[in-house]
Structure formats: C-alpha cells, structure tokens
MMTF fields as JSON, N, C-alpha, C and O atoms, coordinates in Angstrom:
{
  "mmtfVersion": "1.0.0",
  "mmtfProducer": "UNKNOWN",
  "numBonds": 403,
  "numAtoms": 404,
  "numGroups": 101,
  "numChains": 1,
  "numModels": 1,
  "chainsPerModel": [1],
  "groupsPerChain": [101],
  "chainIdList": ["A"],
  "bondAtomList": [4, 2, 8, 6, 12, 10, 16, 14, 20, 18, 24, 22, 28, 26, 32, 30, 36, 34, 40, 38, 44, 42, 48, 46, 52, 50, 56, 54, 60, 58, 64, 62, 68, 66, 72, 70, 76, 74, 80, 78, 84, 82, 88, 86, 92, 90, 96, 94, 100, 98, 104, 102, 108, 106, 112, 110, 116, 114, 120, 118, 124, 122, 128, 126, 132, 130, 136, 134, 140, 138, 144, 142, 148, 146, 152, 150, 156, 154, 160, 158, 164, 162, 168, 166, 172, 170, 176, 174, 180, 178, 184, 182, 188, 186, 192, 190, 196, 194, 200, 198, 204, 202, 208, 206, 212, 210, 216, 214, 220, 218, 224, 222, 228, 226, 232, 230, 236, 234, 240, 238, 244, 242, 248, 246, 252, 250, 256, 254, 260, 258, 264, 262, 268, 266, 272, 270, 276, 274, 280, 278, 284, 282, 288, 286, 292, 290, 296, 294, 300, 298, 304, 302, 308, 306, 312, 310, 316, 314, 320, 318, 324, 322, 328, 326, 332, 330, 336, 334, 340, 338, 344, 342, 348, 346, 352, 350, 356, 354, 360, 358, 364, 362, 368, 366, 372, 370, 376, 374, 380, 378, 384, 382, 388, 386, 392, 390, 396, 394, 400, 398],
  "bondOrderList": [1, 1, 1, 1, 1, 1, 1, 1, 1, 1, 1, 1, 1, 1, 1, 1, 1, 1, 1, 1, 1, 1, 1, 1, 1, 1, 1, 1, 1, 1, 1, 1, 1, 1, 1, 1, 1, 1, 1, 1, 1, 1, 1, 1, 1, 1, 1, 1, 1, 1, 1, 1, 1, 1, 1, 1, 1, 1, 1, 1, 1, 1, 1, 1, 1, 1, 1, 1, 1, 1, 1, 1, 1, 1, 1, 1, 1, 1, 1, 1, 1, 1, 1, 1, 1, 1, 1, 1, 1, 1, 1, 1, 1, 1, 1, 1, 1, 1, 1, 1],
  "groupList": [{"groupName": "UNK", "atomNameList": ["N", "CA", "C", "O"], "elementList": ["N", "C", "C", "O"], "formalChargeList": [0, 0, 0, 0], "bondAtomList": [1, 0, 2, 1, 3, 2], "bondOrderList": [1, 1, 2], "singleLetterCode": "X", "chemCompType": "L-PEPTIDE LINKING"}],
  "groupTypeList": [0, 0, 0, 0, 0, 0, 0, 0, 0, 0, 0, 0, 0, 0, 0, 0, 0, 0, 0, 0, 0, 0, 0, 0, 0, 0, 0, 0, 0, 0, 0, 0, 0, 0, 0, 0, 0, 0, 0, 0, 0, 0, 0, 0, 0, 0, 0, 0, 0, 0, 0, 0, 0, 0, 0, 0, 0, 0, 0, 0, 0, 0, 0, 0, 0, 0, 0, 0, 0, 0, 0, 0, 0, 0, 0, 0, 0, 0, 0, 0, 0, 0, 0, 0, 0, 0, 0, 0, 0, 0, 0, 0, 0, 0, 0, 0, 0, 0, 0, 0, 0],
  "groupIdList": [1, 2, 3, 4, 5, 6, 7, 8, 9, 10, 11, 12, 13, 14, 15, 16, 17, 18, 19, 20, 21, 22, 23, 24, 25, 26, 27, 28, 29, 30, 31, 32, 33, 34, 35, 36, 37, 38, 39, 40, 41, 42, 43, 44, 45, 46, 47, 48, 49, 50, 51, 52, 53, 54, 55, 56, 57, 58, 59, 60, 61, 62, 63, 64, 65, 66, 67, 68, 69, 70, 71, 72, 73, 74, 75, 76, 77, 78, 79, 80, 81, 82, 83, 84, 85, 86, 87, 88, 89, 90, 91, 92, 93, 94, 95, 96, 97, 98, 99, 100, 101],
  "secStructList": [7, 3, 3, 7, 7, 7, 7, 7, 7, 1, 1, 6, 6, 1, 3, 3, 3, 3, 3, 3, 3, 3, 6, 6, 3, 3, 3, 3, 3, 3, 3, 3, 6, 6, 6, 7, 7, 3, 3, 3, 3, 3, 3, 3, 7, 6, 6, 1, 7, 5, 7, 1, 3, 3, 3, 3, 7, 4, 4, 4, 7, 1, 1, 7, 7, 2, 2, 2, 2, 2, 2, 1, 3, 3, 7, 1, 4, 4, 4, 7, 7, 1, 7, 7, 7, 6, 6, 7, 3, 3, 7, 1, 1, 1, 7, 6, 6, 7, 1, 7, 7],
  "xCoordList": [104.165, 103.943, 105.286, 106.175, 105.416, 106.645, 106.332, 105.196, 107.335, 107.122, 106.797, 107.315, 105.956, 105.532, 106.725, 107.662, 106.689, 107.731, 107.097, 105.986, 107.803, 107.341, 107.906, 109.101, 107.064, 107.473, 108.176, 107.647, 109.373, 110.097, 109.532, 109.367, 109.241, 108.638, 109.664, 110.305, 109.832, 110.79, 110.41, 111.286, 109.124, 108.629, 107.256, 106.63, 106.771, 105.555, 104.316, 103.482, 104.17, 102.966, 103.132, 102.253, 104.238, 104.515, 103.613, 103.284, 103.221, 102.436, 101.133, 101.128, 100.044, 98.743, 98.185, 98.629, 97.21, 96.606, 95.099, 94.471, 94.53, 93.074, 92.733, 93.529, 91.573, 91.149, 89.767, 88.898, 89.571, 88.256, 87.981, 88.904, 86.727, 86.412, 86.555, 86.331, 86.926, 86.891, 86.233, 85.834, 86.116, 85.38, 86.053, 85.414, 87.332, 88.071, 88.689, 89.752, 88.07, 88.631, 88.664, 87.626, 89.889, 90.005, 91.298, 92.234, 91.326, 92.514, 92.986, 92.198, 94.273, 94.867, 95.748, 96.668, 95.468, 96.247, 97.121, 96.654, 98.373, 99.335, 99.612, 99.838, 99.594, 99.804, 100.558, 100.573, 101.185, 101.934, 100.949, 100.058, 101.11, 100.206, 100.517, 99.682, 101.687, 102.054, 101.445, 100.857, 101.588, 101.137, 99.977, 99.372, 99.658, 98.552, 98.895, 98.017, 100.16, 100.558, 100.341, 100.761, 99.667, 99.507, 100.841, 101.49, 101.246, 102.542, 102.388, 103.007, 101.576, 101.284, 99.996, 99.461, 99.504, 98.37, 98.615, 99.362, 97.965, 98.061, 96.688, 95.824, 96.513, 95.258, 95.399, 96.443, 94.337, 94.302, 93.035, 91.94, 93.188, 92.036, 91.191, 91.643, 89.97, 89.111, 89.736, 89.413, 90.636, 91.277, 92.522, 93.204, 92.825, 93.962, 95.251, 96.265, 95.239, 96.438, 96.705, 95.822, 97.932, 98.309, 98.793, 99.43, 98.489, 98.961, 100.486, 101.119, 101.067, 102.522, 103.136, 104.346, 102.309, 102.801, 102.026, 100.952, 102.592, 101.884, 102.1, 103.035, 101.233, 101.264, 101.806, 101.141, 103.023, 103.673, 103.265, 103.266, 102.921, 102.565, 103.86, 104.651, 104.072, 105.37, 105.736, 106.921, 104.78, 105.083, 105.812, 106.351, 105.838, 106.519, 107.909, 108.552, 108.385, 109.702, 110.713, 110.426, 111.887, 112.986, 113.839, 113.956, 114.421, 115.409, 114.855, 115.565, 113.601, 113.034, 113.767, 113.913, 114.224, 114.921, 114.041, 113.066, 114.399, 113.661, 113.734, 112.753, 114.882, 115.027, 114.091, 113.493, 113.963, 113.043, 111.607, 110.836, 111.249, 109.898, 109.653, 108.538, 110.697, 110.542, 110.363, 109.626, 111.026, 110.958, 109.826, 109.608, 109.108, 108.005, 106.756, 106.603, 105.866, 104.535, 103.65, 103.548, 103.024, 102.154, 100.708, 100.215, 100.03, 98.655, 97.69, 98.074, 96.453, 95.408, 95.849, 95.63, 96.479, 97.021, 95.944, 96.238, 94.707, 93.648, 93.432, 92.798, 93.955, 93.846, 95.192, 95.326, 96.192, 97.548, 97.591, 96.92, 98.39, 98.592, 100.036, 100.406, 100.849, 102.234, 102.423, 101.651, 103.442, 103.745, 104.306, 105.165, 103.816, 104.314, 105.277, 104.919, 106.504, 107.502, 107.062, 106.423, 107.41, 107.121, 107.821, 108.976, 107.127, 107.698, 107.523, 107.894, 106.965, 106.756, 105.586, 104.705, 105.58, 104.464, 103.301, 103.425, 102.165, 101.047, 99.749, 99.47, 98.97, 97.627, 96.662, 96.876, 95.617, 94.638, 93.936, 93.561, 93.763, 93.141, 94.008, 95.233, 93.384, 94.091, 94.699, 94.014, 95.961, 96.552, 95.984, 95.485, 96.055, 95.592, 96.305, 97.525, 95.558, 96.138, 96.482, 97.106, 96.087, 96.415, 95.705, 96.137, 94.624, 93.943, 92.749, 91.891, 92.649, 91.543, 90.417, 89.467, 90.517, 89.488, 88.188, 87.208],
  "yCoordList": [67.488, 68.902, 69.588, 69.085, 70.722, 71.492, 72.934, 73.379, 73.68, 75.12, 75.704, 75.239, 76.701, 77.289, 77.83, 78.374, 77.68, 78.202, 78.594, 78.169, 79.397, 79.807, 78.825, 78.532, 78.326, 77.355, 78.055, 79.007, 77.576, 78.113, 77.481, 76.263, 78.298, 77.808, 77.85, 78.88, 76.738, 76.733, 77.717, 78.241, 77.972, 79.019, 79.44, 78.678, 80.622, 81.168, 80.286, 80.345, 79.471, 78.661, 77.215, 76.389, 76.893, 75.51, 75.016, 73.831, 75.91, 75.545, 76.331, 77.538, 75.65, 76.319, 76.09, 75.201, 76.907, 76.848, 76.694, 77.372, 75.807, 75.752, 76.077, 75.822, 76.63, 77.02, 76.446, 76.448, 75.953, 75.45, 75.899, 75.986, 76.182, 76.604, 75.448, 74.29, 75.771, 74.806, 75.496, 76.656, 74.814, 75.363, 76.566, 77.289, 76.79, 77.917, 78.82, 79.393, 78.964, 79.8, 79.044, 78.692, 78.794, 78.059, 77.25, 77.519, 76.262, 75.464, 75.815, 75.808, 76.122, 76.375, 75.19, 74.85, 74.563, 73.424, 73.828, 74.489, 73.437, 73.752, 72.472, 71.418, 72.561, 71.365, 71.701, 72.849, 70.676, 70.805, 70.914, 70.077, 71.943, 72.113, 71.132, 70.937, 70.514, 69.562, 68.181, 67.587, 67.67, 66.297, 66.218, 65.157, 67.321, 67.337, 66.87, 66.821, 66.525, 66.057, 67.143, 68.287, 66.758, 67.698, 67.802, 66.79, 69.025, 69.261, 69.53, 68.853, 70.501, 70.767, 71.552, 72.057, 71.646, 72.522, 73.272, 72.826, 74.419, 75.21, 75.786, 75.905, 76.136, 76.707, 78.214, 78.719, 78.929, 80.386, 80.772, 80.328, 81.603, 82.01, 83.029, 83.569, 83.3, 84.265, 85.657, 86.376, 86.039, 87.357, 87.335, 88.351, 86.166, 86.055, 85.584, 85.46, 85.318, 84.84, 83.388, 82.536, 83.119, 81.757, 80.987, 81.556, 79.693, 78.832, 78.806, 79.009, 78.554, 78.522, 77.277, 77.225, 76.269, 75.035, 74.749, 75.303, 73.877, 73.398, 71.905, 71.353, 71.262, 69.808, 69.438, 69.634, 68.899, 68.495, 67.06, 66.203, 66.801, 65.451, 64.66, 64.932, 63.692, 63.006, 62.28, 62.063, 61.902, 61.217, 62.078, 61.561, 63.388, 64.268, 64.662, 65.516, 64.052, 64.371, 63.305, 62.111, 63.728, 62.807, 62.629, 63.543, 61.478, 61.248, 61.096, 61.37, 60.666, 60.448, 59.274, 58.211, 59.476, 58.416, 57.905, 58.551, 56.746, 56.2, 57.15, 57.312, 57.775, 58.72, 59.913, 60.383, 60.398, 61.506, 61.08, 61.863, 59.868, 59.378, 59.238, 59.462, 58.865, 58.742, 60.108, 60.233, 61.128, 62.45, 63.315, 64.423, 62.836, 63.604, 63.484, 62.536, 64.459, 64.363, 63.661, 64.098, 62.596, 61.827, 62.178, 61.869, 62.828, 63.258, 62.408, 61.789, 62.386, 61.567, 60.103, 59.428, 59.63, 58.272, 57.203, 56.073, 57.539, 56.531, 56.142, 55.125, 56.945, 56.648, 56.283, 56.262, 55.995, 55.741, 54.538, 53.531, 54.66, 53.541, 53.055, 52.138, 53.674, 53.243, 52.953, 53.424, 52.184, 51.896, 53.142, 53.827, 53.427, 54.555, 53.992, 53.085, 54.523, 53.976, 54.079, 55.051, 53.074, 53.075, 54.266, 54.558, 54.945, 56.086, 57.414, 58.455, 57.401, 58.649, 59.425, 58.841, 60.736, 61.575, 61.351, 61.611, 60.866, 60.435, 61.096, 61.192, 61.546, 62.073, 61.298, 61.191, 60.766, 60.003, 60.877, 60.404, 62.155, 63.119, 64.37, 64.28, 65.525, 66.809, 67.071, 66.879, 67.502, 67.791, 69.086, 69.929, 69.25, 70.496, 71.697, 71.681, 72.714, 73.905, 73.749, 74.637, 72.631, 72.397, 73.33, 73.499, 73.935, 74.929, 74.417, 75.213, 73.133, 72.631, 72.023, 71.484, 72.109, 71.476, 72.233, 71.834],
  "zCoordList": [116.364, 116.462, 116.631, 117.317, 116.007, 116.045, 116.416, 116.254, 116.919, 117.068, 115.696, 114.681, 115.668, 114.399, 113.615, 114.199, 112.302, 111.419, 110.095, 109.778, 109.332, 108.005, 106.981, 106.995, 106.107, 105.1, 103.942, 103.368, 103.603, 102.449, 101.187, 101.114, 100.212, 98.967, 97.838, 97.631, 97.097, 95.99, 94.889, 94.201, 94.713, 93.818, 94.338, 95.075, 93.978, 94.601, 94.536, 95.439, 93.499, 93.346, 93.816, 93.57, 94.486, 94.884, 96.014, 96.075, 96.895, 98.069, 98.056, 97.811, 98.318, 98.418, 99.82, 100.547, 100.179, 101.507, 101.363, 100.55, 102.149, 102.262, 103.711, 104.614, 103.925, 105.26, 105.533, 104.661, 106.761, 107.15, 108.587, 109.398, 108.901, 110.272, 111.255, 110.902, 112.483, 113.58, 114.771, 114.666, 115.875, 117.016, 117.667, 118.432, 117.374, 117.959, 116.91, 117.152, 115.77, 114.707, 113.403, 112.843, 112.919, 111.661, 111.64, 112.394, 110.765, 110.5, 109.105, 108.159, 108.968, 107.654, 107.304, 108.049, 106.173, 105.709, 104.528, 103.601, 104.563, 103.502, 102.724, 103.318, 101.395, 100.583, 99.299, 98.856, 98.708, 97.459, 96.296, 96.153, 95.468, 94.328, 93.203, 92.319, 93.212, 92.167, 92.417, 91.513, 93.647, 93.928, 94.915, 95.069, 95.582, 96.526, 97.93, 98.792, 98.18, 99.5, 100.541, 100.367, 101.641, 102.752, 103.483, 103.75, 103.804, 104.434, 105.927, 106.748, 106.275, 107.681, 107.799, 106.812, 109.037, 109.292, 110.595, 111.465, 110.7, 111.924, 112.242, 111.373, 113.498, 113.957, 114.083, 114.497, 113.722, 113.8, 114.555, 114.21, 115.587, 116.396, 115.634, 114.625, 116.101, 115.411, 115.251, 114.306, 116.182, 116.064, 115.177, 115.04, 114.565, 113.652, 114.29, 113.603, 115.591, 116.272, 115.891, 115.991, 115.452, 115.071, 116.294, 117.18, 116.34, 117.425, 117.423, 116.387, 118.591, 118.728, 118.108, 117.889, 117.821, 117.212, 115.935, 115.701, 115.12, 113.941, 113.826, 114.406, 113.078, 112.944, 111.569, 110.552, 111.554, 110.309, 109.996, 110.881, 108.752, 108.311, 108.15, 107.246, 109.019, 109.08, 107.801, 107.549, 106.996, 105.748, 104.739, 103.761, 104.959, 104.0, 104.483, 103.873, 105.57, 106.102, 105.714, 105.802, 105.288, 104.998, 106.246, 107.062, 106.387, 107.431, 108.834, 109.801, 108.976, 110.307, 110.96, 110.356, 112.193, 112.923, 114.064, 114.449, 114.595, 115.735, 116.923, 117.648, 117.126, 118.236, 118.056, 119.024, 116.84, 116.576, 116.882, 117.437, 116.534, 116.803, 118.304, 118.776, 119.058, 120.512, 121.162, 122.14, 120.634, 121.262, 120.708, 121.199, 119.705, 119.113, 119.971, 120.741, 119.828, 120.423, 119.406, 118.259, 119.816, 118.927, 119.255, 120.34, 118.305, 118.536, 117.723, 116.731, 118.148, 117.524, 117.443, 116.438, 118.528, 118.559, 118.447, 118.058, 118.779, 118.652, 117.193, 116.911, 116.264, 114.833, 114.216, 112.993, 115.054, 114.553, 113.618, 113.846, 112.565, 111.641, 111.672, 110.939, 112.526, 112.726, 114.211, 115.046, 114.531, 115.928, 116.598, 116.041, 117.792, 118.571, 119.603, 120.353, 119.651, 120.57, 122.032, 122.434, 122.808, 124.235, 124.883, 124.573, 125.773, 126.475, 125.76, 126.302, 124.552, 123.81, 124.409, 125.041, 124.208, 124.651, 123.687, 122.49, 124.208, 123.366, 123.826, 125.021, 122.853, 123.096, 122.206, 120.999, 122.789, 122.013, 120.977, 119.904, 121.309, 120.399, 120.376, 120.462, 120.262, 120.249, 121.627, 122.632, 121.709, 123.017, 123.598, 122.853, 124.915, 125.519, 124.889, 124.724, 124.546, 123.939, 122.479, 121.9, 121.857, 120.455, 119.501, 118.361, 119.95, 119.127, 118.374, 117.991, 118.143, 117.352, 118.149, 117.582, 119.484, 120.295, 120.228, 120.857]
}
C-alpha cells in the first residue's frame, strides 16, 4: 500500500478504470488497456472521498528490492504466493482503515 497518487498516463487511452461496489462505497481498479495488467486499486466512499492510500500490484513494479519488501505493508497475507520477510508489517486480510472492509 502506498500514499495515494495520480497515475501518469503515456497517452490518454493507455489506462482504463473499472469500478465495483464494496461494503463502504466502491473500488476503482486501474489497468493497462494494451495487456490487461492490473496496476492498482483504490477505495472511494459513497460521498466520493478517496482513501488516503492505494494498493499497487507489486508485479507491475520494476526494481523491487528486499529492503522495499521488508518495509512494505503486506495485505491479504493469508493468500500470499510469495515469501513475506520476517519482521514485515503483515495483515491477514484488509488492514484497519483500508476502505474495503
């Protein structure tokens, strides 16, 4: 999870958004229109307020280091398919205040 940021688009049609309802508003997912790779998702409350953080799909990041993995928040760890470093901040499901609970 990262502090919320605006995604820079190489051209206007490069990134598309899908939206689905959740128990506290909706989830907006951003993905590449060329290959379909999911990039990140964020939660939006019913009044349109966006969560302060967003969830970046780590497989789409270049240059991930072991130190970055140790300092990252690991969410939905009960479904993890990679090793989570010892001592990392871990949540078995959605962290408190994550917006999707």
